[in-house]
N, C-alpha and C positions, 0 to 999 in steps of 0.2 A: 503494499499498498506506500503510493508515495505521500509525500508532505508538502504541505503549501508551504516551502521557504517563506514566502514572505510573513505568513503568519507568524512562524519559527520567529524570525528576526523581530517583531513585534514584541513575542512572547518574551522576547532575551531584552528588550530593554523595560517593560514590564518589571522582569527578574531585579536585576540592576535595580530600580526603583525600589525594589521591597527592601535589597540586600543594603540600597541608603537608609530606610528606614529602620530597618534592622541595628544599622552603624549608630544613628543617631539616639537609639534608646540603651545601646551599650554606651555609647559617650556619656551620656546622660548621668545613668548611674556612675558611673566612674569616676566623675565627675565628682562626686560626692564621698566621695571613697579613698582619697587620696590626698586630703590634706596634709599632712606632714611630709609633700613633695612638691612644692608650690611651683616649680616647673613644668612637671607632668601636668599637672593639674592646669597651670594657664594654656600647654600646648592641647588637652582634650577639648578646654572651653573653644579655643582657637580652632579647633577641625568641626566640634559642633557645627559651627556656622559655617562652616566651607563644605560641610556635609547636608546642612537646610537645602542650601543654595543648590548643591548639584540633583539633589530631588526634585527640586522646581524644574531644575532644566531639562532633566528626563521626562519630567512632566510632559514640558514642553514641545520634546518629540513626539513624544506621543499624540498631542494636542494636533501638533502638526500632518498627523500620519490620520488625524481623525479616528484616533483611541483613546482610552481614558488608562488610568492605573488598574490595577488590580487588588479591590479591596480584601479579597482575599491573601494574596500575597502578599502584601503591606501589615496584615493583621498577623501571618506566619510570622513574618519579618522581624515586628515588635516582640511577638511573643516569643521568638528564638532568640532575642536582644535580653528580654527578663532572663528568659529561663539562664544562659550563660551570665547573667552577674548571679544569680542564686548560686551558681557552681564557687562562686568565691567567694562567698559570706564567712565561712568557715577555717579557711587556711589561711598561717599565722601568715606564711610567704605569699600573700594576695595583692602584693603589690607588684612584686615580680614575673606572678602566674599573669597579671592583669596586662603589664609587659612584652610576654610572648604572646600572649591569646590576639592583641592589638596590633604585633606585628605580622601573626599569621593572617588575620583578618584584613590588613593593607594589601597583602602580596594576592589571596583568592581576587582583589577588588580588583587590582592591577593586573591581572590574567581575565577577569571578565570584560574590562575595558580595551582589550588590546580584542580580542574576541570579535567585541562591538564594533568596533571601528571599521575589522576585517570586515563585517556583515555588511556595514554602512556605505562603505568602500565599493565593495561588491552589487550593492542594491542603487549607487550612487546617490546614496544622501549625502550630500556634501555638508548638510547644516550638523545630523544627528555624529557624525565621524569629526568636525569639530570640536564639536561640544564635548563630547566622548574623550577625544585628543587634551583637551585643556583640563578634564577630568584626572583621566589617567596622569595626567603630568601633576595633579595634586594630590592623589594618591603614593605617587612616587616620592614626590617631598617628605609628606609623611611616614613612610615607610624608613627612609631616608634617615629624618631625624630620632625614629625609633631605635634603628638597628645602632645609628651614633649616640642617644641616650641609652641605651637598657642598660648596658654594663655601668653607668655612671648609680643608676636607679638601686639594679644590684650591690652596687659597695652600701649607698646612702644605706639599705635597708639591713644588711650583714652588721655594719658598725653599730646600728641603732638597736639592733635585736642583739649585740655583744654587750653593749652596756644597759641595755634594760630601758632604754628610752622608745619612741612611740616608733613601731617599726611597722606595725601591720597596715595604717592610715599615715 
């Protein structure tokens, strides 16, 4: 059974929108949980605003195609974000695991936008290709920041844990 590749493409844009909804939910919860790590908290706040704008731009791509976001995919993305947050409630090394999870998520987003750029180019959708290229750069910037800063966050965590300071949050 052949699939309609245009429908697949539109579905991938909806997937990306749902992914950004999940990212926003994750960032919202992480911001309140890293009070002892002001640089990380500030970067999460900054990226939350970037993420919200990304979701808006993806929605504009869908509207240009006469389509809308998927309520189900958005809800599932938000729910997944909440569930991932619960996973970090109990470990004493929550901030380190948050760094790992955030870096992993950014790389998943990078892969997703690389696929969307290729698909947009395939369909001659220059505007979506441009938007996804811009979003890709933003995700690469965040992944690079995390890669460069996770060792410092880990060092801070271990130093605080060794001295009895506020390591978890």
